[in-house]
C-alpha positions in Angstrom: 90.2 95.4 76.2 89.4 95.2 72.4 85.8 94.7 71.3 86.6 91.8 68.9 89.7 89.5 68.7 90.1 88.0 65.2 92.1 85.0 64.9 93.7 83.8 61.7 95.6 80.4 61.4 98.2 81.0 58.9 100.0 78.3 56.8 101.8 79.1 53.5 99.4 82.1 52.7 101.9 84.0 50.5 100.6 87.3 48.9 96.8 86.3 49.7 97.7 87.4 53.2 98.1 90.9 52.2 94.6 91.1 50.9 93.3 89.4 54.2 95.1 92.0 56.4 94.0 95.0 54.3 90.4 93.9 54.8 90.9 93.7 58.5 93.1 96.6 59.4 90.8 99.1 57.7 87.6 97.9 59.3 85.2 100.6 60.3 85.4 99.2 63.9 88.9 99.8 64.7 88.9 98.4 68.4 90.0 95.1 67.4 93.1 92.8 67.8 94.2 90.6 65.0 95.9 87.4 66.3 98.0 85.5 63.7 98.8 82.0 64.5 101.7 81.1 62.1 101.4 77.4 61.9 105.0 76.5 60.8 104.8 78.1 57.3 107.6 77.3 54.8 106.9 80.4 52.6 107.3 84.1 53.3 104.1 84.4 55.6 106.2 85.1 58.6 107.8 88.1 57.0 104.6 89.4 55.8 102.9 89.1 59.2 106.0 90.7 60.9 105.9 93.6 58.5 102.3 94.3 59.1 102.7 93.9 62.8 105.4 96.5 62.8 103.0 99.0 61.3 100.1 98.1 63.4 100.1 97.4 67.1 96.8 95.4 67.0 98.4 92.6 65.1 100.0 90.0 67.4 101.4 86.8 66.4 102.4 83.2 67.6 104.8 81.1 65.6 104.2 77.4 66.0 107.4 75.2 65.7 105.5 72.4 64.1 102.4 72.4 62.0 99.3 72.0 64.4 96.7 72.5 61.7 93.5 75.0 61.8 91.8 73.8 64.8 94.7 73.7 67.3 96.1 76.9 65.9 92.7 78.6 66.6 92.7 77.2 70.1 96.2 78.8 70.6 94.7 82.2 69.4 91.9 81.8 71.8 94.4 81.3 74.7 95.6 84.9 74.3 92.5 86.7 72.9 91.3 89.6 74.9 88.3 90.6 72.9 84.7 90.7 74.2 83.9 88.7 71.1 86.0 86.4 68.9 86.1 86.3 65.1 87.7 83.6 63.0 89.2 84.2 59.5 91.2 82.2 57.2 94.3 83.5 55.6 92.8 83.8 52.3 89.5 85.5 53.4 88.5 89.2 52.8 86.0 90.9 54.6 83.7 94.0 53.8 85.3 96.9 55.6 82.2 97.3 57.8 81.6 93.8 58.7 82.8 93.6 62.1 81.0 96.9 63.0 77.6 95.5 61.8 78.3 92.2 63.7 79.2 93.9 66.9 76.4 96.2 66.8 73.8 93.5 66.2 75.3 91.3 69.0 75.0 94.2 71.4 71.5 95.3 70.4 70.1 91.8 71.0 72.5 90.9 73.7 73.8 87.8 71.9 76.7 85.7 72.5 77.0 84.9 68.7 75.9 86.4 65.4 76.9 85.5 61.9 76.6 87.0 58.4 76.4 86.0 54.7 79.4 84.8 53.0 80.7 85.0 49.5 83.1 82.9 47.5 85.2 84.1 44.7 85.6 81.3 42.1 88.0 82.5 39.2 86.5 86.0 39.0 82.9 84.8 39.7 81.5 85.8 43.1 78.8 83.5 44.5 76.7 84.2 47.6 76.5 81.3 50.0 72.9 81.0 50.8 71.3 80.3 54.2 67.7 79.2 54.3 64.9 81.0 56.1 67.3 83.4 57.9 65.8 86.7 57.0 64.0 87.1 60.2 66.7 85.3 62.5 67.8 88.0 65.0 71.3 86.6 65.0 71.9 87.0 61.3 73.4 90.0 59.7 72.7 90.5 56.0 
């Protein structure tokens, strides 16, 4: 059983998906599964996912015949997830390579069902931190 199942709904991600995969497959916590829910894309997303899945057995995928949108696609991923914890990613997200290791360690250390972390948004080469108010002492928050 993997420690974390990461679910990614994918619709016309194009080459952004490559950067997303690279930030997941090289996580310092390697005991993960990556579940891709291909939501009837019309671009080369299916080929990209298949290419990565051939190289990494942790990557699994579902192909929707019709576009079910993000919420239902995530639900489909939840149906096959085997991880102790669940993580969600969008197809254009990238992660710090130690993010899931840090989140998992925090969850285990305080016996939490859920933990969360900071987010950063890259807008035209300007990276901005998403601010959460008064969370520095929240035990469920990982900086």
